[in-house]
C-alpha positions in Angstrom: 15.6 -12.9 15.5 16.3 -16.4 14.2 17.7 -17.5 17.6 14.6 -16.2 19.4 12.4 -18.2 17.0 14.5 -21.3 17.6 14.3 -20.8 21.3 10.5 -20.5 21.2 10.3 -23.6 19.1 12.4 -25.5 21.6 10.3 -24.4 24.5 7.2 -25.2 22.5 8.3 -28.8 22.1 8.8 -29.1 25.8 5.4 -27.8 26.7 3.6 -29.4 23.7 2.2 -32.1 25.9 -1.2 -33.6 26.5 -1.7 -30.8 29.0 -1.6 -28.3 26.1 -4.2 -30.3 24.2 -6.3 -30.6 27.3 -6.3 -26.8 27.6 -7.6 -26.7 24.1 -5.0 -24.1 22.9 -2.7 -24.1 19.9 1.0 -24.4 20.3 1.8 -21.1 18.5 -0.2 -18.0 17.7 0.6 -14.9 15.7 -0.5 -11.7 14.1 0.1 -9.6 11.0 -1.2 -6.0 11.6 -1.4 -2.6 10.1 -0.8 0.4 12.4 -1.8 4.1 12.0 -1.2 6.6 14.7 0.3 9.8 16.0 3.9 10.7 17.1 3.0 13.2 19.8 6.3 15.0 20.1 6.7 15.6 16.4 3.0 16.1 15.8 3.3 13.6 13.0 1.1 10.9 11.6 2.9 7.5 11.3 1.9 4.3 9.6 3.5 0.8 9.6 3.3 -2.9 9.8 3.9 -5.4 12.6 4.2 -9.1 12.9 4.2 -11.3 16.0 5.0 -15.0 16.7 4.0 -16.3 20.2 4.1 -19.5 22.2 0.8 -20.2 23.9 1.7 -21.4 27.4 -2.0 -21.6 28.4 -5.1 -20.3 26.8 -4.8 -17.0 28.8 -1.1 -16.4 28.4 1.4 -16.3 25.6 5.0 -15.1 25.1 6.9 -14.3 21.9 8.5 -11.8 19.7 7.3 -8.7 17.8 9.0 -7.0 14.8 7.9 -4.4 12.4 8.4 -1.0 10.9 6.8 2.5 10.8 7.3 5.6 8.7 6.0 9.1 8.8 6.7 12.5 7.2 5.1 15.9 6.9 5.5 19.4 5.7 4.0 22.4 7.6 3.2 25.9 6.5 2.3 28.6 9.1 2.5 32.2 8.0 6.1 32.8 6.9 7.3 29.6 8.5 8.0 26.4 6.6 8.8 23.2 8.3 9.5 19.5 7.5 9.8 16.5 9.8 10.2 12.7 9.4 10.4 9.5 11.4 11.4 5.9 10.7 11.5 3.0 13.2 12.3 -0.7 13.2 11.3 -2.3 16.6 12.4 -5.8 17.7 10.7 -6.7 21.0 9.9 -9.5 23.4 6.2 -9.6 24.2 4.0 -11.2 26.8 0.2 -11.3 26.3 -2.6 -12.1 28.7 -6.4 -12.4 28.8 -8.9 -13.1 31.5 -10.9 -15.4 29.2 -10.1 -18.6 27.3 -12.6 -18.1 24.5 -11.8 -17.0 20.9 -13.5 -13.7 21.4 -12.0 -11.8 24.3 -10.2 -8.7 25.5 -6.5 -8.9 26.1 -3.5 -6.9 27.3 0.1 -7.1 26.2 3.5 -5.7 27.1 6.5 -5.7 24.9 10.1 -4.5 25.7 13.1 -4.3 23.5 14.9 -2.0 21.1 13.8 0.2 18.2 16.3 1.4 15.6 14.8 4.8 15.0 15.6 7.9 13.1 13.8 11.2 13.5 14.4 14.8 12.6 13.0 18.1 11.6 13.9 21.5 10.0 12.3 24.9 10.0 12.9 28.2 8.2 11.1 31.5 8.6 11.8 34.7 6.7 10.1 38.0 7.6 10.8 41.6 6.8 13.0 42.2 9.9 14.1 38.8 10.9 15.1 35.3 9.7 15.3 32.1 11.7 16.3 28.5 11.0 16.2 25.5 13.2 17.0 21.8 12.9 17.4 18.6 14.9 18.0 14.9 14.4 18.4 11.7 16.4 19.5 8.3 15.1 20.2 5.0 16.9 18.9 2.1 18.9 16.5 3.2 21.7 15.1 1.1 24.5 11.4 0.6 23.9 8.4 -0.2 26.1 5.1 -0.9 24.3 1.9 -1.6 26.3 -1.1 -2.7 24.3 -4.8 -3.2 25.0 -7.1 -4.8 22.5 -10.0 -7.1 21.5 -9.5 -10.5 19.9 -12.3 -11.5 17.6 -10.8 -14.9 16.6 -9.3 -14.3 13.2 -9.3 -10.6 13.5 -7.8 -8.2 16.1 -7.9 -4.5 16.9 -5.9 -2.8 19.6 -4.5 0.5 20.9 -0.7 0.4 21.2 1.7 3.0 22.7 5.4 2.9 21.8 7.5 4.7 24.4 11.0 5.2 23.0 13.2 5.8 26.1 15.8 8.5 25.6 14.4 9.6 22.2 14.2 13.2 23.5 18.0 13.4 24.1 18.5 15.3 20.8 18.9 19.1 20.9 17.3 21.4 18.5 19.7 24.1 17.3 18.3 27.4 16.0 19.9 30.5 14.4 18.1 33.8 14.3 19.1 37.0 12.5 17.3 40.3 13.4 18.0 44.0 13.1 19.8 43.8 16.4 22.2 41.1 15.2 22.5 37.3 15.2 22.1 34.8 17.9 22.0 31.0 18.4 20.0 29.0 20.9 19.2 25.4 21.8 16.3 23.5 23.3 15.3 19.9 23.8 14.0 18.3 20.6 10.6 16.5 20.6 10.4 12.9 21.6 9.6 10.1 19.2 7.0 8.2 21.3 3.6 7.7 19.8 0.2 6.0 20.0 -1.3 3.9 17.2 -4.5 2.0 16.3 -3.6 -1.5 15.3 -5.8 -3.8 13.2 -4.9 -7.1 11.6 -5.4 -10.9 11.2 -4.7 -13.4 14.0 -4.1 -17.1 14.0 -3.8 -19.6 16.8 -4.8 -19.2 20.4 -7.8 -21.0 22.1 -9.6 -23.4 19.8 -13.0 -23.2 21.5 
């Protein structure tokens, strides 16, 4: 992370020329945002924080880094079934951001790629008169991540819709064990993925000055 910031600073010094001033754009811009959304595979609400530091190449284009963290957990009750599930993720991404306008208030789109160190899992137990069933799954590790974003820049405040696609997060297998009057059996199926969509709101600095 430190090396990336130093690299951006070095590039910034190279492009911090009269041309940058003529374009009326700051050298650096950044964001500090709160996210709240849904992990669709786990059917789990997730909340987190994210920070960005970007180099403004021109008023309509910036590149930089994004880092943050997100957590989620839940307990479910459905008839005789009890379940619990959780998620934690720490993404570190490279990001490019573009807008068709050079004003302070404008729409924008972004695309970030990198790695998320994520952990997710779940467990379920169901006991009825003639049967009992348990199931569990977990996945831990760095996962390639693609994160598109579309939002509205209001100068010092931003709101956006962000989708985090964790490639390979569904590689885990859910193992289940069931006991009935006919005997016991085990089975396996693909575990839910960890990708999710969030609403992001936060403060913003830098960018076009006009």
